[in-house]
C-alpha positions, 0 to 999 in steps of 0.5 A, a space after each residue: 570325384 572320390 572326394 565328392 562321392 565319399 568313397 574311401 580310397 588310398 593314393 598310390 603315386 606313379 612317377 611317370 617321369 621316372 618310368 614307374 608307369 612301366 612297372 609290370 604290376 601297373 601295366 596289368 592295371 593300365 596297359 596303355 601305361 597311363 595315369 590315372 588308373 584304379 583298383 576297387 577291391 569291393 567291385 561288382 558282386 564283391 570282386 575286385 575290378 581294375 580300371 584305366 582311362 579317366 572317363 571310364 573311371 568317372 562313369 564307374 564311380 558315379 554308378 557305384 556311388 549313385 551320384 553325378 550321372 543322371 538316371 534320366 535318359 535325356 540328362 544322362 546322355 547330355 552329361 555323357 556327350 560332354 564327358 566324351 567331348 573332353 575324352 576325345 577333344 579337350 584331352 588330346 588337343 590340350 595335351 598336344 598344346 602342352 607338349 609342343 608348347 612346353 615339353 618339346 625340345 624343338 619348337 615348331 611354330 606351326 604345331 604350337 599355333 595349331 594346338 593353341 588355336 584348337 585349344 582356345 576354340 574348345 574353350 569357346 565351345 565350353 563357354 557357349 555351353 555355359 551361357 544359360 547353365 551353371 554347370 556344363 550339362 545342367 547340374 554338377 556332374 562327372 562332365 564338370 569334373 572331367 573338364 575342370 582340371 583341363 580348363 584350369 591347366 589351360 589358364 594356369 599355363 597362360 591361356 587367355 579366356 578374358 573374353 570367355 566370361 561364362 567359362 571364367 565363372 564356371 571355373 571359379 564355382 567349381 574351384 570353390 567346391 570343398 571336394 575340388 579344393 581338397 583334390 587340388 591340394 592332394 595333387 600339389 602334395 603328391 606331384 613333383 615339378 615337371 622335368 623337361 630333360 632329354 631323359 624325361 622326354 625319352 620316357 614320356 615321348 620317345 623310345 622308352 615309351 614305345 618299347 615299354 608298351 604292351 
C-alpha cells in the first residue's frame, strides 16, 4: 500500500518469533501485540498518529493519499465490504489453516480438514466475485491489497485453485504490479524462515503470548 501511494516510509522489523512484539514500546502502538502497525509522524492536524490492524491502516493510508478507496458511496461500500470480508473471514480462517496444518505440534485431522475446507470455500467466493470484474471491487483498491497476500500464501502453501481460473488470473495481474513486486521483495528481505520449535510456538501461541498481552 505504501508503495502504491508513494507515501515515504521507514521499515522497523518486529521479530515475532523472538518475542519482540512484547516490547512495551511496541505494545504502546499495537496493544494486541500483532503486526503490522504504523506511526505516521505527520498525521491529522500535523500530529503523530499510531495505528494497528491492517484494515484500519489501509483505510487511513487511502484517505491520506486520496487513492485506492473510492469516494462514490456505492463503490466505497463495495470496497469496504470486501476489506471486511478479508478482516473477518479470510484472515482468521486462513490463519487457523496455517496454524493447524503447519505450526501445531499435534496434527488434529478434524481441525486441519475444517480450516482447509473453509479456506478453499473462501477462495471460491473470491473467484466468483472476479467472474465479471478485473478486481475484487471493480477498480484496483485496498480490498485487492488486503486479499492478495492471503490468497498468494494459500497457493504458495499448497492450496489448490486449479479450477478457480478467475482467482488465478487476478493473482497474476496483481502480482505483476511494480508496487506489489517491490513489497514482496522487501518482505523476503526482512523476513526469516518460520521456526516451528516448541519455544517459538510458546511465544506465538502459548503461555508467553497470553501472559504478555495487556
